[in-house]
ROFIKE-790037 format. One record per residue (C-alpha): x, y, z. Coordinates in nm, 3 decimals. Example, Ala and Ser with C-alpha at 12.3 -4.5 7.8 and 13.67 -1.06 7.14 Angstrom:
# ROFIKE-790037
+---------+---------+---------+
:       x :       y :       z :
+---------+---------+---------+
:   1.230 :  -0.450 :   0.780 :
:   1.367 :  -0.106 :   0.714 :
+---------+---------+---------+
END
This chain:
# ROFIKE-790037
+---------+---------+---------+
:       x :       y :       z :
+---------+---------+---------+
:   0.007 :  -0.032 :  -0.024 :
:   0.140 :   0.321 :  -0.106 :
:   0.214 :   0.610 :   0.164 :
:  -0.083 :   0.802 :   0.210 :
:   0.041 :   1.214 :   0.106 :
:  -0.041 :   1.460 :   0.332 :
:  -0.294 :   1.647 :   0.065 :
:  -0.322 :   2.004 :  -0.028 :
:  -0.577 :   2.114 :   0.275 :
:  -0.279 :   2.055 :   0.532 :
:   0.003 :   2.206 :   0.309 :
:  -0.215 :   2.498 :   0.281 :
:  -0.274 :   2.546 :   0.643 :
:   0.062 :   2.470 :   0.711 :
:   0.168 :   2.771 :   0.477 :
:  -0.102 :   2.958 :   0.615 :
:   0.102 :   2.933 :   1.014 :
:   0.431 :   2.946 :   0.849 :
:   0.321 :   3.279 :   0.641 :
:   0.155 :   3.474 :   0.951 :
:   0.541 :   3.410 :   1.148 :
:   0.444 :   3.106 :   1.302 :
:   0.732 :   2.806 :   1.250 :
:   0.791 :   2.446 :   1.342 :
:   1.130 :   2.478 :   1.518 :
:   1.197 :   2.250 :   1.780 :
:   1.443 :   2.394 :   2.051 :
:   1.713 :   2.174 :   2.239 :
:   2.105 :   2.042 :   2.254 :
:   2.224 :   1.915 :   1.934 :
:   2.015 :   1.778 :   1.672 :
:   1.665 :   1.843 :   1.641 :
:   1.538 :   1.686 :   1.377 :
:   1.335 :   1.867 :   1.075 :
:   1.158 :   2.209 :   1.065 :
:   0.971 :   2.428 :   0.862 :
:   0.939 :   2.815 :   0.860 :
:   0.873 :   3.105 :   0.656 :
:   1.187 :   3.347 :   0.622 :
:   1.181 :   3.669 :   0.430 :
:   0.851 :   3.518 :   0.192 :
:   1.125 :   3.187 :   0.114 :
:   0.961 :   2.859 :   0.279 :
:   1.194 :   2.628 :   0.422 :
:   1.230 :   2.266 :   0.522 :
:   1.564 :   2.230 :   0.709 :
:   1.722 :   2.044 :   0.944 :
:   1.747 :   2.235 :   1.247 :
:   2.052 :   2.213 :   1.519 :
:   2.050 :   2.345 :   1.859 :
:   1.767 :   2.524 :   1.794 :
:   1.863 :   2.682 :   1.490 :
:   1.697 :   2.615 :   1.147 :
:   1.967 :   2.537 :   0.873 :
:   2.224 :   2.400 :   1.162 :
:   2.573 :   2.516 :   1.177 :
:   2.682 :   2.149 :   1.186 :
:   2.591 :   1.785 :   1.138 :
:   2.690 :   1.438 :   1.289 :
:   2.844 :   1.281 :   1.014 :
:   3.035 :   1.640 :   0.880 :
:   2.838 :   1.714 :   0.602 :
:   2.647 :   2.005 :   0.513 :
:   2.334 :   2.068 :   0.711 :
:   2.012 :   1.937 :   0.475 :
:   1.797 :   2.233 :   0.348 :
:   1.515 :   2.286 :   0.082 :
:   1.387 :   2.654 :  -0.034 :
:   1.018 :   2.749 :  -0.188 :
:   1.058 :   3.086 :  -0.313 :
:   0.664 :   3.083 :  -0.318 :
:   0.408 :   2.951 :  -0.111 :
:   0.290 :   2.775 :  -0.462 :
:   0.546 :   2.538 :  -0.489 :
:   0.598 :   2.500 :  -0.104 :
:   0.241 :   2.388 :  -0.091 :
:   0.275 :   2.138 :  -0.427 :
:   0.597 :   2.015 :  -0.260 :
:   0.462 :   1.935 :   0.051 :
:   0.078 :   1.824 :  -0.060 :
:   0.266 :   1.524 :  -0.232 :
:   0.499 :   1.387 :   0.111 :
:   0.423 :   1.167 :   0.343 :
:   0.550 :   1.051 :   0.663 :
:   0.732 :   0.765 :   0.454 :
:   0.904 :   1.029 :   0.201 :
:   0.971 :   1.240 :   0.492 :
:   1.161 :   0.956 :   0.689 :
:   1.501 :   1.052 :   0.598 :
:   1.516 :   0.631 :   0.538 :
:   1.699 :   0.714 :   0.218 :
:   2.031 :   0.864 :   0.412 :
:   2.329 :   0.589 :   0.511 :
:   2.332 :   0.671 :   0.861 :
:   2.026 :   0.515 :   1.045 :
:   2.073 :   0.814 :   1.326 :
:   1.819 :   1.011 :   1.099 :
:   1.614 :   0.764 :   0.992 :
:   1.274 :   0.911 :   1.170 :
:   1.444 :   1.071 :   1.422 :
:   1.267 :   1.400 :   1.486 :
:   1.107 :   1.416 :   1.134 :
:   0.827 :   1.602 :   0.988 :
:   0.531 :   1.371 :   1.051 :
:   0.155 :   1.413 :   0.977 :
:   0.058 :   1.391 :   1.365 :
:   0.326 :   1.702 :   1.383 :
:   0.144 :   1.889 :   1.123 :
:  -0.177 :   1.865 :   1.237 :
:  -0.072 :   1.940 :   1.620 :
:   0.150 :   2.281 :   1.441 :
:  -0.149 :   2.377 :   1.264 :
:  -0.417 :   2.274 :   1.536 :
:  -0.213 :   2.516 :   1.792 :
:  -0.233 :   2.869 :   1.627 :
+---------+---------+---------+
END
């Protein structure tokens, strides 16, 4: 069975929250997983280290991962097609990142419900 994508409605709700100045960026020491923000009108999906989006370092000495979407339309289109499986980071060689504080449907729903 193919994973169910988040869909346009949830993606639009997330984009609304981000464009209103909210961010999905957890804070604690070291690796904090993946987060979402809208910075200067650009939507960002990126690693978080020490509570900072697009972190300064990574566990395995590689550049921090980040995707930038210059428009709301591009961000919504991308997020609507994602799922817990596609954002699980299982494609990475280091199992430390697999499902480790990733973006999930549950996190997105909690984020938009907290408005």
